[in-house]
N, CA, C and O atoms as CSV, one atom per row, in Angstrom:
chain,resi,resn,atom,element,x,y,z
A,1,UNK,N,N,-27.591,74.182,-21.257
A,1,UNK,CA,C,-27.512,72.790,-20.917
A,1,UNK,C,C,-26.070,72.305,-20.666
A,1,UNK,O,O,-25.289,72.247,-21.616
A,2,UNK,N,N,-25.727,71.990,-19.546
A,2,UNK,CA,C,-24.480,71.348,-19.240
A,2,UNK,C,C,-24.114,70.261,-20.082
A,2,UNK,O,O,-24.880,69.929,-20.987
A,3,UNK,N,N,-22.914,69.596,-19.875
A,3,UNK,CA,C,-22.658,68.497,-20.569
A,3,UNK,C,C,-22.947,67.503,-20.076
A,3,UNK,O,O,-23.349,66.608,-20.819
A,4,UNK,N,N,-22.867,67.287,-18.786
A,4,UNK,CA,C,-23.452,66.050,-18.052
A,4,UNK,C,C,-24.936,65.718,-18.148
A,4,UNK,O,O,-25.442,64.612,-18.338
A,5,UNK,N,N,-25.595,67.022,-17.962
A,5,UNK,CA,C,-27.047,66.693,-17.945
A,5,UNK,C,C,-27.514,66.256,-19.552
A,5,UNK,O,O,-28.349,65.391,-19.816
A,6,UNK,N,N,-26.908,66.913,-20.343
A,6,UNK,CA,C,-26.999,66.380,-21.963
A,6,UNK,C,C,-26.735,64.962,-21.889
A,6,UNK,O,O,-27.571,64.129,-22.238
A,7,UNK,N,N,-25.627,64.680,-21.455
A,7,UNK,CA,C,-25.329,63.361,-21.625
A,7,UNK,C,C,-26.371,62.319,-20.717
A,7,UNK,O,O,-26.720,61.246,-21.209
A,8,UNK,N,N,-26.760,62.679,-19.551
A,8,UNK,CA,C,-27.782,62.011,-18.836
A,8,UNK,C,C,-28.905,61.809,-19.545
A,8,UNK,O,O,-29.424,60.695,-19.618
A,9,UNK,N,N,-29.404,62.911,-20.159
A,9,UNK,CA,C,-30.612,62.856,-21.091
A,9,UNK,C,C,-30.569,62.001,-22.283
A,9,UNK,O,O,-31.582,61.543,-22.812
A,10,UNK,N,N,-29.402,61.804,-22.679
A,10,UNK,CA,C,-28.910,61.043,-23.840
A,10,UNK,C,C,-29.222,59.620,-23.682
A,10,UNK,O,O,-29.957,58.939,-24.396
A,11,UNK,N,N,-28.451,59.214,-22.478
A,11,UNK,CA,C,-28.402,58.008,-21.892
A,11,UNK,C,C,-29.656,57.507,-21.547
A,11,UNK,O,O,-29.810,56.294,-21.690
A,12,UNK,N,N,-30.679,58.236,-21.081
A,12,UNK,CA,C,-31.771,57.754,-20.483
A,12,UNK,C,C,-32.940,57.789,-21.553
A,12,UNK,O,O,-34.125,57.781,-21.217
A,13,UNK,N,N,-32.581,57.822,-22.655
A,13,UNK,CA,C,-33.637,57.738,-23.697
A,13,UNK,C,C,-33.965,56.584,-23.872
A,13,UNK,O,O,-33.069,55.763,-23.675
A,14,UNK,N,N,-35.044,56.161,-24.208
A,14,UNK,CA,C,-35.700,54.726,-24.270
A,14,UNK,C,C,-34.968,53.991,-25.130
A,14,UNK,O,O,-34.433,52.959,-24.723
A,15,UNK,N,N,-34.845,54.359,-26.303
A,15,UNK,CA,C,-33.981,53.659,-27.268
A,15,UNK,C,C,-32.536,53.091,-26.927
A,15,UNK,O,O,-32.187,52.001,-27.380
A,16,UNK,N,N,-31.732,53.832,-26.145
A,16,UNK,CA,C,-30.627,53.686,-25.700
A,16,UNK,C,C,-30.333,52.780,-24.608
A,16,UNK,O,O,-29.281,52.152,-24.485
A,17,UNK,N,N,-31.616,52.742,-23.592
A,17,UNK,CA,C,-31.562,51.766,-22.748
A,17,UNK,C,C,-32.002,50.440,-23.298
A,17,UNK,O,O,-31.628,49.416,-22.725
A,18,UNK,N,N,-32.755,50.375,-24.347
A,18,UNK,CA,C,-33.268,49.031,-25.015
A,18,UNK,C,C,-32.131,48.441,-25.522
A,18,UNK,O,O,-31.784,47.273,-25.349
A,19,UNK,N,N,-31.452,49.463,-26.281
A,19,UNK,CA,C,-30.206,48.695,-27.059
A,19,UNK,C,C,-29.134,48.383,-26.040
A,19,UNK,O,O,-28.469,47.364,-26.227
A,20,UNK,N,N,-28.881,49.151,-24.967
A,20,UNK,CA,C,-28.151,48.274,-23.874
A,20,UNK,C,C,-28.513,47.040,-23.357
A,20,UNK,O,O,-27.787,46.085,-23.080
A,21,UNK,N,N,-29.648,47.156,-23.262
A,21,UNK,CA,C,-30.292,45.755,-22.697
A,21,UNK,C,C,-30.069,44.668,-23.783
A,21,UNK,O,O,-29.536,43.605,-23.463
A,22,UNK,N,N,-30.506,44.930,-25.195
A,22,UNK,CA,C,-30.154,43.925,-26.135
A,22,UNK,C,C,-28.801,43.476,-26.389
A,22,UNK,O,O,-28.476,42.371,-26.821
A,23,UNK,N,N,-27.926,44.594,-26.028
A,23,UNK,CA,C,-26.698,44.132,-26.422
A,23,UNK,C,C,-26.059,43.228,-25.262
A,23,UNK,O,O,-25.143,42.437,-25.489
A,24,UNK,N,N,-26.582,43.405,-24.103
A,24,UNK,CA,C,-26.330,42.654,-23.011
A,24,UNK,C,C,-26.587,41.261,-22.933
A,24,UNK,O,O,-25.778,40.438,-22.504
A,25,UNK,N,N,-28.051,40.937,-23.476
A,25,UNK,CA,C,-28.846,39.747,-23.478
A,25,UNK,C,C,-28.107,39.206,-24.709
A,25,UNK,O,O,-27.714,38.051,-24.550
A,26,UNK,N,N,-27.808,39.784,-25.954
A,26,UNK,CA,C,-26.852,39.220,-27.037
A,26,UNK,C,C,-25.762,38.730,-26.586
A,26,UNK,O,O,-25.464,37.607,-26.994
A,27,UNK,N,N,-24.813,39.441,-25.582
A,27,UNK,CA,C,-23.593,38.772,-25.434
A,27,UNK,C,C,-23.812,37.492,-24.686
A,27,UNK,O,O,-23.157,36.496,-24.994
A,28,UNK,N,N,-24.823,37.459,-23.582
A,28,UNK,CA,C,-24.874,36.211,-23.083
A,28,UNK,C,C,-25.510,35.187,-23.924
A,28,UNK,O,O,-25.238,34.004,-23.717
A,29,UNK,N,N,-26.322,35.521,-24.845
A,29,UNK,CA,C,-27.016,34.407,-25.687
A,29,UNK,C,C,-25.785,34.127,-26.824
A,29,UNK,O,O,-25.760,32.986,-27.287
A,30,UNK,N,N,-24.921,34.939,-27.231
A,30,UNK,CA,C,-23.758,34.519,-27.890
A,30,UNK,C,C,-22.707,33.466,-27.231
A,30,UNK,O,O,-22.006,32.602,-27.757
A,31,UNK,N,N,-22.875,33.887,-25.817
A,31,UNK,CA,C,-21.950,32.741,-25.117
A,31,UNK,C,C,-22.488,31.508,-25.047
A,31,UNK,O,O,-21.697,30.570,-25.151
A,32,UNK,N,N,-23.877,31.217,-24.864
A,32,UNK,CA,C,-24.615,30.149,-24.964
A,32,UNK,C,C,-24.530,29.412,-26.048
A,32,UNK,O,O,-24.390,28.190,-25.994
A,33,UNK,N,N,-24.611,30.125,-27.212
A,33,UNK,CA,C,-24.549,29.570,-28.515
A,33,UNK,C,C,-23.159,29.074,-28.803
A,33,UNK,O,O,-23.010,27.963,-29.312
A,34,UNK,N,N,-22.164,29.817,-28.513
A,34,UNK,CA,C,-20.572,29.413,-28.593
A,34,UNK,C,C,-20.544,28.146,-27.734
A,34,UNK,O,O,-20.000,27.159,-28.228
A,35,UNK,N,N,-21.080,28.055,-26.475
A,35,UNK,CA,C,-20.741,26.885,-26.017
A,35,UNK,C,C,-21.378,25.703,-26.308
A,35,UNK,O,O,-20.923,24.601,-26.001
A,36,UNK,N,N,-22.730,25.943,-27.064
A,36,UNK,CA,C,-23.424,24.582,-27.941
A,36,UNK,C,C,-22.690,24.370,-29.180
A,36,UNK,O,O,-22.856,23.275,-29.719
A,37,UNK,N,N,-22.020,25.089,-29.657
A,37,UNK,CA,C,-21.176,24.528,-30.929
A,37,UNK,C,C,-20.043,23.956,-30.495
A,37,UNK,O,O,-19.698,22.847,-30.904
A,38,UNK,N,N,-19.237,24.761,-29.486
A,38,UNK,CA,C,-17.901,24.036,-28.894
A,38,UNK,C,C,-18.234,22.794,-28.300
A,38,UNK,O,O,-17.787,21.762,-28.800
A,39,UNK,N,N,-18.896,22.761,-27.388
A,39,UNK,CA,C,-19.355,21.731,-26.463
A,39,UNK,C,C,-20.096,20.398,-26.911
A,39,UNK,O,O,-19.806,19.231,-26.648
A,40,UNK,N,N,-21.204,20.953,-27.713
A,40,UNK,CA,C,-22.207,19.663,-28.044
A,40,UNK,C,C,-22.010,19.427,-29.404
A,40,UNK,O,O,-21.712,18.275,-29.720
A,41,UNK,N,N,-22.142,20.522,-30.532
A,41,UNK,CA,C,-22.108,20.021,-32.012
A,41,UNK,C,C,-20.637,19.598,-32.458
A,41,UNK,O,O,-20.415,18.485,-32.934
A,42,UNK,N,N,-19.624,20.585,-32.267
A,42,UNK,CA,C,-18.419,20.049,-33.033
A,42,UNK,C,C,-18.000,18.930,-32.492
A,42,UNK,O,O,-17.503,18.234,-33.378
A,43,UNK,N,N,-17.951,18.286,-31.195
A,43,UNK,CA,C,-17.427,16.861,-31.213
A,43,UNK,C,C,-17.923,15.799,-31.864
A,43,UNK,O,O,-17.136,14.881,-32.098
A,44,UNK,N,N,-19.209,15.687,-32.268
A,44,UNK,CA,C,-19.648,14.671,-33.021
A,44,UNK,C,C,-19.357,14.865,-34.544
A,44,UNK,O,O,-19.346,13.966,-35.385
A,45,UNK,N,N,-19.122,16.207,-34.754
A,45,UNK,CA,C,-18.825,16.676,-36.173
A,45,UNK,C,C,-17.472,16.190,-36.571
A,45,UNK,O,O,-17.130,15.690,-37.642
A,46,UNK,N,N,-16.613,16.489,-35.261
A,46,UNK,CA,C,-15.179,15.990,-35.573
A,46,UNK,C,C,-14.876,14.689,-35.470
A,46,UNK,O,O,-13.852,14.292,-36.026
A,47,UNK,N,N,-15.772,13.704,-34.681
A,47,UNK,CA,C,-15.677,12.355,-34.854
A,47,UNK,C,C,-16.347,11.744,-36.097
A,47,UNK,O,O,-16.022,10.595,-36.395
A,48,UNK,N,N,-17.235,12.387,-36.840
A,48,UNK,CA,C,-17.675,12.062,-37.947
A,48,UNK,C,C,-16.607,12.334,-39.174
A,48,UNK,O,O,-16.656,11.704,-40.230
A,49,UNK,N,N,-15.920,13.058,-38.972
A,49,UNK,CA,C,-14.691,13.465,-39.945
A,49,UNK,C,C,-13.441,12.959,-39.507
A,49,UNK,O,O,-12.456,13.402,-40.097
A,50,UNK,N,N,-13.263,12.145,-38.620
A,50,UNK,CA,C,-12.254,11.429,-38.343
A,50,UNK,C,C,-11.665,11.725,-36.944
A,50,UNK,O,O,-10.589,11.169,-36.718
A,51,UNK,N,N,-12.063,12.327,-36.186
A,51,UNK,CA,C,-11.608,13.082,-35.014
A,51,UNK,C,C,-10.953,14.043,-34.769
A,51,UNK,O,O,-10.241,14.184,-33.775
A,52,UNK,N,N,-11.174,15.088,-35.954
A,52,UNK,CA,C,-10.325,16.305,-36.183
A,52,UNK,C,C,-10.876,17.134,-35.260
A,52,UNK,O,O,-12.084,17.079,-35.025
A,53,UNK,N,N,-10.067,17.984,-34.639
A,53,UNK,CA,C,-10.481,19.291,-33.877
A,53,UNK,C,C,-10.236,20.241,-34.801
A,53,UNK,O,O,-9.056,20.402,-35.110
A,54,UNK,N,N,-11.197,21.026,-35.409
A,54,UNK,CA,C,-11.226,22.248,-36.070
A,54,UNK,C,C,-10.231,23.298,-35.548
A,54,UNK,O,O,-9.506,23.836,-36.385
A,55,UNK,N,N,-10.094,23.720,-33.986
A,55,UNK,CA,C,-9.320,24.675,-33.801
A,55,UNK,C,C,-7.852,24.202,-33.671
A,55,UNK,O,O,-6.994,24.991,-33.274
A,56,UNK,N,N,-7.566,22.984,-33.985
A,56,UNK,CA,C,-6.219,22.669,-34.212
A,56,UNK,C,C,-5.773,22.525,-35.456
A,56,UNK,O,O,-4.624,22.169,-35.716
A,57,UNK,N,N,-6.649,22.790,-36.303
A,57,UNK,CA,C,-5.950,22.566,-37.708
A,57,UNK,C,C,-5.291,23.901,-38.016
A,57,UNK,O,O,-5.707,25.002,-37.654
A,58,UNK,N,N,-4.087,23.619,-38.811
A,58,UNK,CA,C,-3.211,24.782,-38.996
A,58,UNK,C,C,-2.337,24.484,-40.132
A,58,UNK,O,O,-2.272,23.284,-40.398
A,59,UNK,N,N,-1.676,25.238,-40.838
A,59,UNK,CA,C,-0.662,25.129,-41.695
A,59,UNK,C,C,0.341,25.847,-41.358
A,59,UNK,O,O,0.231,27.071,-41.285
A,60,UNK,N,N,1.754,25.062,-41.034
A,60,UNK,CA,C,2.899,25.605,-40.838
A,60,UNK,C,C,3.735,26.576,-41.847
A,60,UNK,O,O,4.487,25.962,-42.603
A,61,UNK,N,N,3.725,27.828,-41.962
A,61,UNK,CA,C,4.401,28.518,-43.019
A,61,UNK,C,C,5.989,28.312,-42.742
A,61,UNK,O,O,6.789,28.022,-43.632
A,62,UNK,N,N,6.337,28.509,-41.333
A,62,UNK,CA,C,7.701,28.442,-41.196
A,62,UNK,C,C,8.055,27.718,-39.860
A,62,UNK,O,O,7.583,28.283,-38.874
A,63,UNK,N,N,8.742,26.650,-39.623
A,63,UNK,CA,C,9.255,25.934,-38.579
A,63,UNK,C,C,9.650,26.849,-37.544
A,63,UNK,O,O,9.822,28.006,-37.927
A,64,UNK,N,N,9.829,26.620,-36.368
A,64,UNK,CA,C,10.462,27.312,-35.300
A,64,UNK,C,C,11.803,26.784,-35.416
A,64,UNK,O,O,12.092,25.602,-35.600
A,65,UNK,N,N,12.762,27.963,-35.269
A,65,UNK,CA,C,14.152,27.924,-35.166
A,65,UNK,C,C,15.153,29.024,-34.462
A,65,UNK,O,O,14.940,30.233,-34.552
A,66,UNK,N,N,15.879,28.658,-34.001
A,66,UNK,CA,C,16.774,29.337,-33.258
A,66,UNK,C,C,15.821,30.372,-32.178
A,66,UNK,O,O,15.902,31.597,-32.268
A,67,UNK,N,N,15.083,29.808,-31.343
A,67,UNK,CA,C,14.367,30.513,-30.663
A,67,UNK,C,C,13.311,31.203,-31.080
A,67,UNK,O,O,12.606,31.759,-30.238
A,68,UNK,N,N,13.058,31.280,-32.226
A,68,UNK,CA,C,11.862,32.174,-32.931
A,68,UNK,C,C,10.908,31.075,-33.085
A,68,UNK,O,O,11.182,29.950,-33.503
A,69,UNK,N,N,9.456,31.617,-32.610
A,69,UNK,CA,C,8.406,30.743,-32.686
A,69,UNK,C,C,8.024,30.374,-34.157
A,69,UNK,O,O,8.555,31.027,-35.056
A,70,UNK,N,N,7.087,29.313,-34.489
A,70,UNK,CA,C,6.795,28.918,-35.617
A,70,UNK,C,C,5.662,29.915,-36.221
A,70,UNK,O,O,4.894,30.552,-35.500
A,71,UNK,N,N,5.662,29.958,-37.451
A,71,UNK,CA,C,4.529,31.094,-38.157
A,71,UNK,C,C,3.691,29.920,-38.666
A,71,UNK,O,O,4.092,28.979,-39.351
A,72,UNK,N,N,2.421,30.153,-38.197
A,72,UNK,CA,C,1.420,29.149,-38.561
A,72,UNK,C,C,0.092,30.047,-38.955
A,72,UNK,O,O,-0.182,31.182,-38.564
A,73,UNK,N,N,-0.665,29.171,-39.869
A,73,UNK,CA,C,-1.723,30.007,-40.266
A,73,UNK,C,C,-2.966,29.021,-39.930
A,73,UNK,O,O,-3.135,27.966,-40.541
A,74,UNK,N,N,-3.760,29.447,-38.962
A,74,UNK,CA,C,-4.413,28.822,-38.229
A,74,UNK,C,C,-5.971,28.986,-38.599
A,74,UNK,O,O,-6.837,29.610,-37.986
A,75,UNK,N,N,-6.062,28.273,-39.730
A,75,UNK,CA,C,-7.547,28.143,-40.455
A,75,UNK,C,C,-8.373,27.308,-39.715
A,75,UNK,O,O,-9.556,27.365,-40.050
A,76,UNK,N,N,-8.072,26.467,-38.710
A,76,UNK,CA,C,-9.185,25.764,-37.887
A,76,UNK,C,C,-9.923,26.568,-37.056
A,76,UNK,O,O,-11.054,26.229,-36.708
A,77,UNK,N,N,-9.311,27.800,-36.625
A,77,UNK,CA,C,-10.084,28.785,-35.587
A,77,UNK,C,C,-10.817,29.648,-36.314
A,77,UNK,O,O,-11.627,30.371,-35.734
A,78,UNK,N,N,-10.637,29.720,-37.833
A,78,UNK,CA,C,-11.476,30.429,-38.729
A,78,UNK,C,C,-12.707,29.514,-38.998
A,78,UNK,O,O,-13.797,30.078,-38.901
A,79,UNK,N,N,-12.708,28.338,-39.285
A,79,UNK,CA,C,-13.895,27.436,-39.592
A,79,UNK,C,C,-14.408,27.411,-38.238
A,79,UNK,O,O,-15.631,27.277,-38.197
A,80,UNK,N,N,-13.884,27.492,-37.235
A,80,UNK,CA,C,-14.883,26.955,-35.982
A,80,UNK,C,C,-15.608,28.302,-35.830
A,80,UNK,O,O,-16.781,28.284,-35.458
A,81,UNK,N,N,-14.958,29.538,-36.106
A,81,UNK,CA,C,-15.651,30.953,-35.972
A,81,UNK,C,C,-17.058,31.208,-37.036
A,81,UNK,O,O,-18.045,31.908,-36.808
A,82,UNK,N,N,-16.736,30.343,-38.297
A,82,UNK,CA,C,-17.580,30.506,-39.279
A,82,UNK,C,C,-18.920,29.307,-38.798
A,82,UNK,O,O,-20.087,29.599,-39.058
A,83,UNK,N,N,-18.678,28.381,-38.306
A,83,UNK,CA,C,-19.911,27.315,-37.496
A,83,UNK,C,C,-20.321,28.318,-36.413
A,83,UNK,O,O,-21.509,28.641,-36.408
A,84,UNK,N,N,-19.517,28.852,-35.504
A,84,UNK,CA,C,-20.145,29.718,-34.314
A,84,UNK,C,C,-21.219,30.714,-35.221
A,84,UNK,O,O,-22.409,30.833,-34.930
A,85,UNK,N,N,-20.615,31.338,-36.267
A,85,UNK,CA,C,-21.460,32.460,-36.826
A,85,UNK,C,C,-22.967,32.056,-37.287
A,85,UNK,O,O,-24.091,32.502,-37.061
A,86,UNK,N,N,-22.354,30.852,-38.142
A,86,UNK,CA,C,-23.841,30.228,-38.632
A,86,UNK,C,C,-24.844,30.011,-37.836
A,86,UNK,O,O,-26.010,30.357,-38.023
A,87,UNK,N,N,-24.303,29.296,-36.719
A,87,UNK,CA,C,-25.541,28.704,-35.670
A,87,UNK,C,C,-25.908,29.943,-35.013
A,87,UNK,O,O,-27.098,30.092,-34.737
A,88,UNK,N,N,-25.047,30.895,-34.707
A,88,UNK,CA,C,-25.872,32.012,-34.071
A,88,UNK,C,C,-26.838,32.697,-34.889
A,88,UNK,O,O,-27.872,33.150,-34.399
A,89,UNK,N,N,-26.564,32.793,-36.068
A,89,UNK,CA,C,-27.402,33.622,-37.024
A,89,UNK,C,C,-28.702,32.829,-36.950
A,89,UNK,O,O,-29.789,33.333,-36.668
A,90,UNK,N,N,-28.479,31.464,-37.246
A,90,UNK,CA,C,-29.800,30.696,-37.345
A,90,UNK,C,C,-30.570,30.726,-36.134
A,90,UNK,O,O,-31.794,30.767,-36.259
A,91,UNK,N,N,-30.077,30.713,-35.001
A,91,UNK,CA,C,-30.655,30.683,-33.660
A,91,UNK,C,C,-31.423,32.062,-33.624
A,91,UNK,O,O,-32.629,32.099,-33.380
A,92,UNK,N,N,-30.659,33.218,-33.882
A,92,UNK,CA,C,-31.313,34.599,-33.846
A,92,UNK,C,C,-32.557,34.635,-35.048
A,92,UNK,O,O,-33.514,35.406,-34.988
A,93,UNK,N,N,-32.371,33.814,-35.950
A,93,UNK,CA,C,-33.394,33.849,-37.068
A,93,UNK,C,C,-34.579,33.034,-36.390
A,93,UNK,O,O,-35.759,33.383,-36.415
A,94,UNK,N,N,-34.219,32.221,-35.956
A,94,UNK,CA,C,-35.464,31.377,-35.450
A,94,UNK,C,C,-36.228,32.101,-34.296
A,94,UNK,O,O,-37.456,32.185,-34.284
A,95,UNK,N,N,-35.406,32.626,-33.312
A,95,UNK,CA,C,-36.004,33.614,-32.345
A,95,UNK,C,C,-37.210,34.682,-32.922
A,95,UNK,O,O,-38.341,34.893,-32.484
A,96,UNK,N,N,-36.402,35.331,-34.227
A,96,UNK,CA,C,-37.305,36.405,-34.712
A,96,UNK,C,C,-38.367,35.976,-35.217
A,96,UNK,O,O,-39.452,36.532,-35.047
A,97,UNK,N,N,-38.169,34.767,-36.012
A,97,UNK,CA,C,-39.308,34.248,-36.641
A,97,UNK,C,C,-40.518,33.791,-35.891
A,97,UNK,O,O,-41.670,33.775,-36.326
A,98,UNK,N,N,-40.018,33.343,-34.457
A,98,UNK,CA,C,-41.106,32.992,-33.796
A,98,UNK,C,C,-41.911,34.216,-32.947
A,98,UNK,O,O,-43.094,34.142,-32.614
A,99,UNK,N,N,-41.013,35.359,-32.670
A,99,UNK,CA,C,-41.683,36.493,-32.479
A,99,UNK,C,C,-42.476,37.156,-33.390
A,99,UNK,O,O,-43.562,37.559,-32.973
A,100,UNK,N,N,-42.118,37.403,-34.783
A,100,UNK,CA,C,-43.077,37.428,-35.767
A,100,UNK,C,C,-44.383,36.898,-35.760
A,100,UNK,O,O,-45.414,37.568,-35.825
A,101,UNK,N,N,-44.299,35.616,-35.676
A,101,UNK,CA,C,-45.487,34.736,-35.706
A,101,UNK,C,C,-46.538,34.853,-34.505
A,101,UNK,O,O,-47.745,34.616,-34.555
A,102,UNK,N,N,-45.827,35.251,-33.484
A,102,UNK,CA,C,-46.611,35.342,-32.250
A,102,UNK,C,C,-47.480,37.078,-32.388
A,102,UNK,O,O,-48.622,37.332,-32.004
A,103,UNK,N,N,-46.621,37.916,-32.963
A,103,UNK,CA,C,-47.124,39.103,-33.270
A,103,UNK,C,C,-48.332,39.373,-34.142
A,103,UNK,O,O,-49.266,40.151,-33.950
A,104,UNK,N,N,-48.012,38.274,-35.476
A,104,UNK,CA,C,-48.919,38.181,-36.407
A,104,UNK,C,C,-50.521,37.622,-35.718
A,104,UNK,O,O,-51.651,37.926,-36.099
A,105,UNK,N,N,-50.161,36.845,-34.754
A,105,UNK,CA,C,-51.477,36.083,-34.083
A,105,UNK,C,C,-52.189,37.204,-33.306
A,105,UNK,O,O,-53.406,37.370,-33.379
A,106,UNK,N,N,-51.359,37.977,-32.546
A,106,UNK,CA,C,-52.091,39.113,-31.825
A,106,UNK,C,C,-52.899,40.000,-32.869
A,106,UNK,O,O,-54.108,40.213,-32.782
A,107,UNK,N,N,-52.070,40.484,-33.862
A,107,UNK,CA,C,-52.696,41.356,-34.951
A,107,UNK,C,C,-53.831,40.762,-35.958
A,107,UNK,O,O,-54.421,41.504,-36.743
A,108,UNK,N,N,-54.028,39.698,-35.895
A,108,UNK,CA,C,-54.751,38.942,-36.699
A,108,UNK,C,C,-56.405,39.473,-36.627
A,108,UNK,O,O,-57.016,39.466,-35.558
A,109,UNK,N,N,-56.947,39.870,-37.753
A,109,UNK,CA,C,-58.328,40.297,-37.659
A,109,UNK,C,C,-59.253,39.401,-37.268
A,109,UNK,O,O,-58.942,38.241,-37.538
A,110,UNK,N,N,-60.275,39.544,-36.729
A,110,UNK,CA,C,-61.379,38.596,-36.392
A,110,UNK,C,C,-61.957,38.334,-37.448
A,110,UNK,O,O,-61.999,39.089,-38.420
A,111,UNK,N,N,-62.605,36.929,-37.349
A,111,UNK,CA,C,-63.184,36.339,-38.520
A,111,UNK,C,C,-64.543,37.022,-39.405
A,111,UNK,O,O,-64.829,36.963,-40.601
A,112,UNK,N,N,-65.255,37.718,-38.179
A,112,UNK,CA,C,-66.468,38.355,-38.659
A,112,UNK,C,C,-66.073,39.945,-38.674
A,112,UNK,O,O,-65.505,40.556,-37.768
A,113,UNK,N,N,-66.558,40.506,-40.051
A,113,UNK,CA,C,-66.553,42.006,-40.103
A,113,UNK,C,C,-67.198,42.653,-38.976
A,113,UNK,O,O,-68.165,42.136,-38.417
A,114,UNK,N,N,-66.686,43.798,-38.611
A,114,UNK,CA,C,-67.099,44.525,-37.842
A,114,UNK,C,C,-68.906,45.107,-38.313
A,114,UNK,O,O,-69.127,45.464,-39.471
A,115,UNK,N,N,-69.833,45.114,-37.431
A,115,UNK,CA,C,-71.339,45.527,-37.829
A,115,UNK,C,C,-71.362,46.853,-38.243
A,115,UNK,O,O,-71.122,47.637,-37.325
A,116,UNK,N,N,-71.603,47.430,-39.479
A,116,UNK,CA,C,-71.749,48.682,-39.755
A,116,UNK,C,C,-72.536,49.639,-38.955
A,116,UNK,O,O,-73.564,49.264,-38.391
A,117,UNK,N,N,-72.083,50.936,-38.868
A,117,UNK,CA,C,-72.868,51.969,-38.166
A,117,UNK,C,C,-74.347,52.179,-38.575
A,117,UNK,O,O,-74.655,51.989,-39.752
A,118,UNK,N,N,-75.332,52.581,-37.622
A,118,UNK,CA,C,-76.401,52.991,-38.092
A,118,UNK,C,C,-76.496,54.037,-39.354
A,118,UNK,O,O,-77.456,54.145,-40.117
A,119,UNK,N,N,-75.326,54.748,-39.390
A,119,UNK,CA,C,-75.426,55.863,-40.653
A,119,UNK,C,C,-75.105,55.109,-41.724
A,119,UNK,O,O,-75.596,55.410,-42.812
A,120,UNK,N,N,-74.329,54.125,-41.623
A,120,UNK,CA,C,-73.942,53.246,-42.972
A,120,UNK,C,C,-75.049,52.551,-43.533
A,120,UNK,O,O,-75.248,52.548,-44.748
A,121,UNK,N,N,-75.877,51.885,-42.614
A,121,UNK,CA,C,-77.138,51.024,-42.640
A,121,UNK,C,C,-78.005,51.892,-43.536
A,121,UNK,O,O,-78.398,51.533,-44.646
A,122,UNK,N,N,-78.305,53.215,-42.896
A,122,UNK,CA,C,-79.402,54.000,-43.424
A,122,UNK,C,C,-78.996,54.563,-45.022
A,122,UNK,O,O,-79.773,54.649,-45.973
A,123,UNK,N,N,-77.593,54.899,-44.997
A,123,UNK,CA,C,-77.122,55.348,-46.450
A,123,UNK,C,C,-77.433,53.877,-47.413
A,123,UNK,O,O,-78.055,53.965,-48.472
A,124,UNK,N,N,-76.973,52.702,-46.953
A,124,UNK,CA,C,-77.136,51.740,-47.755
A,124,UNK,C,C,-78.551,51.589,-48.390
A,124,UNK,O,O,-78.776,51.448,-49.592
A,125,UNK,N,N,-79.498,51.644,-47.353
A,125,UNK,CA,C,-80.904,51.626,-47.732
A,125,UNK,C,C,-81.252,52.702,-48.878
A,125,UNK,O,O,-81.827,52.369,-49.915
A,126,UNK,N,N,-80.881,53.932,-48.618
A,126,UNK,CA,C,-81.193,55.113,-49.455
A,126,UNK,C,C,-80.653,54.567,-50.849
A,126,UNK,O,O,-81.347,54.456,-51.860
A,127,UNK,N,N,-79.350,54.254,-50.745
A,127,UNK,CA,C,-78.791,53.729,-52.034
A,127,UNK,C,C,-79.516,53.021,-52.955
A,127,UNK,O,O,-79.698,53.344,-54.129
A,128,UNK,N,N,-80.041,51.767,-52.230
A,128,UNK,CA,C,-80.672,50.381,-52.630
A,128,UNK,C,C,-82.136,51.190,-53.351
A,128,UNK,O,O,-82.457,50.968,-54.519
A,129,UNK,N,N,-82.849,52.049,-52.528
A,129,UNK,CA,C,-83.996,52.635,-52.950
A,129,UNK,C,C,-83.747,53.474,-54.162
A,129,UNK,O,O,-84.518,53.199,-55.082
A,130,UNK,N,N,-82.836,54.473,-54.433
A,130,UNK,CA,C,-82.650,55.087,-55.412
A,130,UNK,C,C,-82.109,54.176,-56.697
A,130,UNK,O,O,-82.297,54.630,-57.826
A,131,UNK,N,N,-81.502,53.015,-56.550
A,131,UNK,CA,C,-81.120,52.078,-57.624
A,131,UNK,C,C,-82.543,51.667,-58.144
A,131,UNK,O,O,-82.799,51.853,-59.334
A,132,UNK,N,N,-83.602,51.046,-57.199
A,132,UNK,CA,C,-84.705,50.659,-57.697
A,132,UNK,C,C,-85.422,51.880,-58.443
A,132,UNK,O,O,-85.905,51.721,-59.564
A,133,UNK,N,N,-85.471,53.116,-57.764
A,133,UNK,CA,C,-86.335,54.285,-58.573
A,133,UNK,C,C,-85.705,54.429,-60.026
A,133,UNK,O,O,-86.476,54.748,-60.932
A,134,UNK,N,N,-84.479,54.236,-60.292
A,134,UNK,CA,C,-83.827,54.600,-61.394
A,134,UNK,C,C,-84.037,53.670,-62.373
A,134,UNK,O,O,-83.389,53.772,-63.415
A,135,UNK,N,N,-84.917,52.676,-62.216
A,135,UNK,CA,C,-84.795,51.444,-63.374
A,135,UNK,C,C,-86.132,51.887,-64.259
A,135,UNK,O,O,-86.456,51.242,-65.256
């Protein structure tokens, strides 16, 4: 088997294609959630805490001097990333929870048990007759 045919066989397996679709959709979903966090959720949160923009929060370790740039610890970006992650994780959790709920509804057994087969009915009658005869 040549290298290219082996690679083609690997790339066209169902799991690989499904994973690729999931990664692409996940990337797009991540962009949507990041925009939700940055553009919708963070402005009111920043306003509630006094108009602070998280991405601008930093500690200057060394001031700029003699043409060299300042050395800063940008902890605001880290805080923003944590908020992004928490909201993405919660959104994915809610999607999976909804999917699991739908799957359980599909797999729910019917309220009435299935009717026993003729063979089971006959065996039950024989059992009952033997119980009465042994008394």
